[in-house]
Structures are given as C-alpha cells and as structure tokens.
KELOLO-144243 format. One record per atom (N, C-alpha, C): atom name; x, y, z; chain; residue number from 1; residue in three letters. Coordinates in steps of 0.2 Angstrom, whole numbers, always signed. Example, Ala and Ser with C-alpha at 12.3 -4.5 7.8 and 13.67 -1.06 7.14 Angstrom:
2
{name N | x +66 | y -28 | z +39 | chain A | resi 1 | resn ala};
{name CA | x +62 | y -22 | z +39 | chain A | resi 1 | resn ala};
{name C | x +66 | y -16 | z +39 | chain A | resi 1 | resn ala};
{name N | x +64 | y -11 | z +35 | chain A | resi 2 | resn ser};
{name CA | x +68 | y -5 | z +36 | chain A | resi 2 | resn ser};
{name C | x +64 | y +0 | z +39 | chain A | resi 2 | resn ser};
***
This chain:
74
{name N | x -175 | y -156 | z -71 | chain A | resi 1 | resn met};
{name CA | x -173 | y -149 | z -68 | chain A | resi 1 | resn met};
{name C | x -176 | y -144 | z -73 | chain A | resi 1 | resn met};
{name N | x -178 | y -138 | z -69 | chain A | resi 2 | resn ser};
{name CA | x -181 | y -133 | z -73 | chain A | resi 2 | resn ser};
{name C | x -176 | y -127 | z -74 | chain A | resi 2 | resn ser};
{name N | x -178 | y -123 | z -79 | chain A | resi 3 | resn ala};
{name CA | x -174 | y -117 | z -80 | chain A | resi 3 | resn ala};
{name C | x -178 | y -111 | z -78 | chain A | resi 3 | resn ala};
{name N | x -175 | y -106 | z -76 | chain A | resi 4 | resn leu};
{name CA | x -179 | y -100 | z -73 | chain A | resi 4 | resn leu};
{name C | x -175 | y -94 | z -75 | chain A | resi 4 | resn leu};
{name N | x -180 | y -89 | z -78 | chain A | resi 5 | resn thr};
{name CA | x -177 | y -83 | z -80 | chain A | resi 5 | resn thr};
{name C | x -179 | y -78 | z -74 | chain A | resi 5 | resn thr};
{name N | x -173 | y -75 | z -72 | chain A | resi 6 | resn leu};
{name CA | x -174 | y -70 | z -66 | chain A | resi 6 | resn leu};
{name C | x -172 | y -63 | z -68 | chain A | resi 6 | resn leu};
{name N | x -176 | y -59 | z -67 | chain A | resi 7 | resn arg};
{name CA | x -174 | y -52 | z -68 | chain A | resi 7 | resn arg};
{name C | x -172 | y -48 | z -62 | chain A | resi 7 | resn arg};
{name N | x -167 | y -45 | z -62 | chain A | resi 8 | resn met};
{name CA | x -164 | y -41 | z -56 | chain A | resi 8 | resn met};
{name C | x -160 | y -35 | z -58 | chain A | resi 8 | resn met};
{name N | x -159 | y -30 | z -54 | chain A | resi 9 | resn pro};
{name CA | x -155 | y -24 | z -56 | chain A | resi 9 | resn pro};
{name C | x -148 | y -27 | z -58 | chain A | resi 9 | resn pro};
{name N | x -145 | y -23 | z -62 | chain A | resi 10 | resn asp};
{name CA | x -138 | y -25 | z -64 | chain A | resi 10 | resn asp};
{name C | x -133 | y -25 | z -59 | chain A | resi 10 | resn asp};
{name N | x -134 | y -20 | z -54 | chain A | resi 11 | resn his};
{name CA | x -129 | y -20 | z -48 | chain A | resi 11 | resn his};
{name C | x -130 | y -27 | z -44 | chain A | resi 11 | resn his};
{name N | x -136 | y -29 | z -43 | chain A | resi 12 | resn lys};
{name CA | x -136 | y -36 | z -39 | chain A | resi 12 | resn lys};
{name C | x -133 | y -41 | z -43 | chain A | resi 12 | resn lys};
{name N | x -134 | y -41 | z -50 | chain A | resi 13 | resn his};
{name CA | x -131 | y -47 | z -54 | chain A | resi 13 | resn his};
{name C | x -124 | y -47 | z -53 | chain A | resi 13 | resn his};
{name N | x -121 | y -41 | z -54 | chain A | resi 14 | resn glu};
{name CA | x -114 | y -40 | z -53 | chain A | resi 14 | resn glu};
{name C | x -111 | y -42 | z -46 | chain A | resi 14 | resn glu};
{name N | x -115 | y -41 | z -41 | chain A | resi 15 | resn arg};
{name CA | x -113 | y -43 | z -34 | chain A | resi 15 | resn arg};
{name C | x -113 | y -50 | z -33 | chain A | resi 15 | resn arg};
{name N | x -118 | y -53 | z -36 | chain A | resi 16 | resn leu};
{name CA | x -119 | y -60 | z -36 | chain A | resi 16 | resn leu};
{name C | x -114 | y -64 | z -40 | chain A | resi 16 | resn leu};
{name N | x -112 | y -61 | z -45 | chain A | resi 17 | resn lys};
{name CA | x -107 | y -65 | z -49 | chain A | resi 17 | resn lys};
{name C | x -100 | y -64 | z -46 | chain A | resi 17 | resn lys};
{name N | x -99 | y -58 | z -42 | chain A | resi 18 | resn ala};
{name CA | x -93 | y -58 | z -38 | chain A | resi 18 | resn ala};
{name C | x -93 | y -63 | z -32 | chain A | resi 18 | resn ala};
{name N | x -98 | y -63 | z -29 | chain A | resi 19 | resn met};
{name CA | x -99 | y -68 | z -24 | chain A | resi 19 | resn met};
{name C | x -98 | y -75 | z -26 | chain A | resi 19 | resn met};
{name N | x -101 | y -77 | z -32 | chain A | resi 20 | resn ala};
{name CA | x -100 | y -84 | z -34 | chain A | resi 20 | resn ala};
{name C | x -92 | y -85 | z -36 | chain A | resi 20 | resn ala};
{name N | x -89 | y -80 | z -39 | chain A | resi 21 | resn glu};
{name CA | x -82 | y -81 | z -41 | chain A | resi 21 | resn glu};
{name C | x -78 | y -81 | z -34 | chain A | resi 21 | resn glu};
{name N | x -79 | y -77 | z -29 | chain A | resi 22 | resn gln};
{name CA | x -75 | y -78 | z -23 | chain A | resi 22 | resn gln};
{name C | x -76 | y -85 | z -20 | chain A | resi 22 | resn gln};
{name N | x -82 | y -88 | z -20 | chain A | resi 23 | resn arg};
{name CA | x -83 | y -94 | z -18 | chain A | resi 23 | resn arg};
{name C | x -81 | y -100 | z -22 | chain A | resi 23 | resn arg};
{name N | x -79 | y -98 | z -28 | chain A | resi 24 | resn gly};
{name CA | x -77 | y -103 | z -33 | chain A | resi 24 | resn gly};
{name C | x -82 | y -108 | z -36 | chain A | resi 24 | resn gly};
{name N | x -88 | y -105 | z -36 | chain A | resi 25 | resn val};
{name CA | x -94 | y -109 | z -39 | chain A | resi 25 | resn val};
{name C | x -97 | y -105 | z -45 | chain A | resi 25 | resn val};
{name N | x -101 | y -108 | z -49 | chain A | resi 26 | resn ser};
{name CA | x -104 | y -104 | z -54 | chain A | resi 26 | resn ser};
{name C | x -110 | y -100 | z -51 | chain A | resi 26 | resn ser};
{name N | x -112 | y -95 | z -55 | chain A | resi 27 | resn leu};
{name CA | x -118 | y -91 | z -53 | chain A | resi 27 | resn leu};
{name C | x -124 | y -96 | z -51 | chain A | resi 27 | resn leu};
{name N | x -125 | y -100 | z -56 | chain A | resi 28 | resn ala};
{name CA | x -131 | y -105 | z -55 | chain A | resi 28 | resn ala};
{name C | x -130 | y -109 | z -49 | chain A | resi 28 | resn ala};
{name N | x -124 | y -111 | z -47 | chain A | resi 29 | resn arg};
{name CA | x -123 | y -115 | z -41 | chain A | resi 29 | resn arg};
{name C | x -124 | y -111 | z -35 | chain A | resi 29 | resn arg};
{name N | x -122 | y -105 | z -35 | chain A | resi 30 | resn leu};
{name CA | x -123 | y -100 | z -30 | chain A | resi 30 | resn leu};
{name C | x -130 | y -99 | z -28 | chain A | resi 30 | resn leu};
{name N | x -134 | y -98 | z -34 | chain A | resi 31 | resn leu};
{name CA | x -141 | y -97 | z -33 | chain A | resi 31 | resn leu};
{name C | x -145 | y -103 | z -30 | chain A | resi 31 | resn leu};
{name N | x -143 | y -109 | z -33 | chain A | resi 32 | resn asp};
{name CA | x -146 | y -115 | z -30 | chain A | resi 32 | resn asp};
{name C | x -144 | y -115 | z -22 | chain A | resi 32 | resn asp};
{name N | x -138 | y -114 | z -20 | chain A | resi 33 | resn glu};
{name CA | x -137 | y -114 | z -13 | chain A | resi 33 | resn glu};
{name C | x -141 | y -109 | z -9 | chain A | resi 33 | resn glu};
{name N | x -141 | y -103 | z -12 | chain A | resi 34 | resn leu};
{name CA | x -145 | y -98 | z -8 | chain A | resi 34 | resn leu};
{name C | x -152 | y -100 | z -8 | chain A | resi 34 | resn leu};
{name N | x -155 | y -102 | z -13 | chain A | resi 35 | resn thr};
{name CA | x -162 | y -104 | z -13 | chain A | resi 35 | resn thr};
{name C | x -163 | y -110 | z -8 | chain A | resi 35 | resn thr};
{name N | x -159 | y -115 | z -8 | chain A | resi 36 | resn thr};
{name CA | x -159 | y -121 | z -3 | chain A | resi 36 | resn thr};
{name C | x -159 | y -118 | z +4 | chain A | resi 36 | resn thr};
{name N | x -155 | y -113 | z +5 | chain A | resi 37 | resn gln};
{name CA | x -155 | y -111 | z +12 | chain A | resi 37 | resn gln};
{name C | x -161 | y -107 | z +14 | chain A | resi 37 | resn gln};
{name N | x -164 | y -103 | z +9 | chain A | resi 38 | resn ala};
{name CA | x -170 | y -100 | z +11 | chain A | resi 38 | resn ala};
{name C | x -176 | y -105 | z +12 | chain A | resi 38 | resn ala};
{name N | x -176 | y -110 | z +8 | chain A | resi 39 | resn leu};
{name CA | x -181 | y -115 | z +9 | chain A | resi 39 | resn leu};
{name C | x -180 | y -119 | z +15 | chain A | resi 39 | resn leu};
{name N | x -174 | y -120 | z +18 | chain A | resi 40 | resn val};
{name CA | x -173 | y -124 | z +24 | chain A | resi 40 | resn val};
{name C | x -176 | y -119 | z +30 | chain A | resi 40 | resn val};
{name N | x -174 | y -113 | z +29 | chain A | resi 41 | resn glu};
{name CA | x -177 | y -108 | z +34 | chain A | resi 41 | resn glu};
{name C | x -185 | y -108 | z +34 | chain A | resi 41 | resn glu};
{name N | x -187 | y -108 | z +28 | chain A | resi 42 | resn phe};
{name CA | x -195 | y -107 | z +28 | chain A | resi 42 | resn phe};
{name C | x -198 | y -114 | z +31 | chain A | resi 42 | resn phe};
{name N | x -195 | y -120 | z +29 | chain A | resi 43 | resn asp};
{name CA | x -198 | y -126 | z +31 | chain A | resi 43 | resn asp};
{name C | x -197 | y -126 | z +39 | chain A | resi 43 | resn asp};
{name N | x -192 | y -124 | z +42 | chain A | resi 44 | resn thr};
{name CA | x -191 | y -124 | z +49 | chain A | resi 44 | resn thr};
{name C | x -196 | y -119 | z +52 | chain A | resi 44 | resn thr};
{name N | x -197 | y -113 | z +50 | chain A | resi 45 | resn glu};
{name CA | x -202 | y -109 | z +53 | chain A | resi 45 | resn glu};
{name C | x -209 | y -112 | z +52 | chain A | resi 45 | resn glu};
{name N | x -210 | y -115 | z +47 | chain A | resi 46 | resn thr};
{name CA | x -217 | y -118 | z +46 | chain A | resi 46 | resn thr};
{name C | x -218 | y -123 | z +51 | chain A | resi 46 | resn thr};
{name N | x -213 | y -128 | z +51 | chain A | resi 47 | resn arg};
{name CA | x -214 | y -133 | z +56 | chain A | resi 47 | resn arg};
{name C | x -215 | y -130 | z +63 | chain A | resi 47 | resn arg};
{name N | x -211 | y -125 | z +65 | chain A | resi 48 | resn phe};
{name CA | x -211 | y -122 | z +72 | chain A | resi 48 | resn phe};
{name C | x -218 | y -119 | z +73 | chain A | resi 48 | resn phe};
{name N | x -221 | y -116 | z +68 | chain A | resi 49 | resn met};
{name CA | x -227 | y -113 | z +69 | chain A | resi 49 | resn met};
{name C | x -233 | y -118 | z +70 | chain A | resi 49 | resn met};
{name N | x -232 | y -123 | z +66 | chain A | resi 50 | resn leu};
{name CA | x -237 | y -129 | z +67 | chain A | resi 50 | resn leu};
{name C | x -237 | y -132 | z +74 | chain A | resi 50 | resn leu};
{name N | x -231 | y -133 | z +77 | chain A | resi 51 | resn arg};
{name CA | x -230 | y -135 | z +83 | chain A | resi 51 | resn arg};
{name C | x -232 | y -130 | z +88 | chain A | resi 51 | resn arg};
{name N | x -231 | y -124 | z +87 | chain A | resi 52 | resn ala};
{name CA | x -233 | y -118 | z +92 | chain A | resi 52 | resn ala};
{name C | x -240 | y -118 | z +92 | chain A | resi 52 | resn ala};
{name N | x -244 | y -119 | z +87 | chain A | resi 53 | resn ala};
{name CA | x -251 | y -119 | z +87 | chain A | resi 53 | resn ala};
{name C | x -254 | y -124 | z +91 | chain A | resi 53 | resn ala};
{name N | x -251 | y -130 | z +92 | chain A | resi 54 | resn arg};
{name CA | x -253 | y -135 | z +96 | chain A | resi 54 | resn arg};
{name C | x -252 | y -133 | z +104 | chain A | resi 54 | resn arg};
{name N | x -248 | y -129 | z +105 | chain A | resi 55 | resn gly};
{name CA | x -247 | y -127 | z +112 | chain A | resi 55 | resn gly};
{name C | x -248 | y -120 | z +114 | chain A | resi 55 | resn gly};
{name N | x -254 | y -117 | z +113 | chain A | resi 56 | resn asp};
{name CA | x -256 | y -110 | z +114 | chain A | resi 56 | resn asp};
{name C | x -253 | y -107 | z +119 | chain A | resi 56 | resn asp};
{name N | x -253 | y -110 | z +125 | chain A | resi 57 | resn glu};
{name CA | x -250 | y -106 | z +131 | chain A | resi 57 | resn glu};
{name C | x -243 | y -105 | z +130 | chain A | resi 57 | resn glu};
{name N | x -239 | y -108 | z +126 | chain A | resi 58 | resn arg};
{name CA | x -232 | y -107 | z +125 | chain A | resi 58 | resn arg};
{name C | x -230 | y -104 | z +119 | chain A | resi 58 | resn arg};
{name N | x -235 | y -102 | z +115 | chain A | resi 59 | resn thr};
{name CA | x -234 | y -99 | z +108 | chain A | resi 59 | resn thr};
{name C | x -229 | y -93 | z +109 | chain A | resi 59 | resn thr};
{name N | x -231 | y -88 | z +113 | chain A | resi 60 | resn glu};
{name CA | x -227 | y -82 | z +113 | chain A | resi 60 | resn glu};
{name C | x -220 | y -83 | z +115 | chain A | resi 60 | resn glu};
{name N | x -219 | y -87 | z +120 | chain A | resi 61 | resn arg};
{name CA | x -212 | y -89 | z +122 | chain A | resi 61 | resn arg};
{name C | x -208 | y -92 | z +116 | chain A | resi 61 | resn arg};
{name N | x -212 | y -97 | z +113 | chain A | resi 62 | resn gly};
{name CA | x -208 | y -100 | z +108 | chain A | resi 62 | resn gly};
{name C | x -207 | y -96 | z +102 | chain A | resi 62 | resn gly};
{name N | x -211 | y -91 | z +100 | chain A | resi 63 | resn leu};
{name CA | x -210 | y -86 | z +95 | chain A | resi 63 | resn leu};
{name C | x -204 | y -82 | z +97 | chain A | resi 63 | resn leu};
{name N | x -204 | y -80 | z +103 | chain A | resi 64 | resn glu};
{name CA | x -198 | y -76 | z +106 | chain A | resi 64 | resn glu};
{name C | x -192 | y -79 | z +105 | chain A | resi 64 | resn glu};
{name N | x -192 | y -86 | z +107 | chain A | resi 65 | resn leu};
{name CA | x -185 | y -89 | z +106 | chain A | resi 65 | resn leu};
{name C | x -183 | y -90 | z +99 | chain A | resi 65 | resn leu};
{name N | x -188 | y -91 | z +94 | chain A | resi 66 | resn leu};
{name CA | x -187 | y -91 | z +87 | chain A | resi 66 | resn leu};
{name C | x -184 | y -85 | z +85 | chain A | resi 66 | resn leu};
{name N | x -187 | y -79 | z +87 | chain A | resi 67 | resn arg};
{name CA | x -184 | y -73 | z +85 | chain A | resi 67 | resn arg};
{name C | x -177 | y -72 | z +87 | chain A | resi 67 | resn arg};
{name N | x -175 | y -74 | z +94 | chain A | resi 68 | resn ile};
{name CA | x -169 | y -74 | z +96 | chain A | resi 68 | resn ile};
{name C | x -164 | y -78 | z +92 | chain A | resi 68 | resn ile};
{name N | x -166 | y -84 | z +91 | chain A | resi 69 | resn ala};
{name CA | x -162 | y -88 | z +87 | chain A | resi 69 | resn ala};
{name C | x -160 | y -86 | z +80 | chain A | resi 69 | resn ala};
{name N | x -165 | y -82 | z +77 | chain A | resi 70 | resn gln};
{name CA | x -164 | y -79 | z +70 | chain A | resi 70 | resn gln};
{name C | x -160 | y -72 | z +71 | chain A | resi 70 | resn gln};
{name N | x -159 | y -70 | z +77 | chain A | resi 71 | resn gly};
{name CA | x -156 | y -63 | z +78 | chain A | resi 71 | resn gly};
{name C | x -160 | y -57 | z +76 | chain A | resi 71 | resn gly};
{name N | x -167 | y -58 | z +77 | chain A | resi 72 | resn ile};
{name CA | x -172 | y -53 | z +76 | chain A | resi 72 | resn ile};
{name C | x -174 | y -50 | z +83 | chain A | resi 72 | resn ile};
{name N | x -173 | y -43 | z +83 | chain A | resi 73 | resn ser};
{name CA | x -175 | y -40 | z +89 | chain A | resi 73 | resn ser};
{name C | x -181 | y -36 | z +88 | chain A | resi 73 | resn ser};
{name N | x -185 | y -35 | z +93 | chain A | resi 74 | resn glu};
{name CA | x -191 | y -31 | z +93 | chain A | resi 74 | resn glu};
{name C | x -190 | y -25 | z +97 | chain A | resi 74 | resn glu};
***
C-alpha cells in the first residue's frame, strides 16, 4: 500500500472530515471509496469509448446515451 500527501484548501478538508464522520468511516477510508468510484467511472467510460470507436456509425448515439446515463445535458 502507498502513502499519498494531498494538498487541498482547508475548507475542503473540513468538509471531507465531516462527510467521513457522518458516514462513520475514517477520512482515509472515505478517500479510498471516492477514488475507487472515480476509477470505476473512468474505466467504464474508457471501455465504452473503445467499443464506440469500433462502431463509427453509432458513435454519436452511443455518446448521447452515455451523457444521458451520467446526467449530463448539452
């Protein structure tokens, strides 16, 4: 396991500590959970983009569906 030094504004640190406390986990555990979630989203988008590249005529529709699923409006 690796150690990581993270610099952030004090107000964010305080909000993250409060969030961890509310969830009943340590700040380290909360950050681990949040980074896991971000990596899952990244991996999903990467796999989707690779598949979309194989089906050029459907790429725009696929990206539109991905944006809808993510709650992103244009």
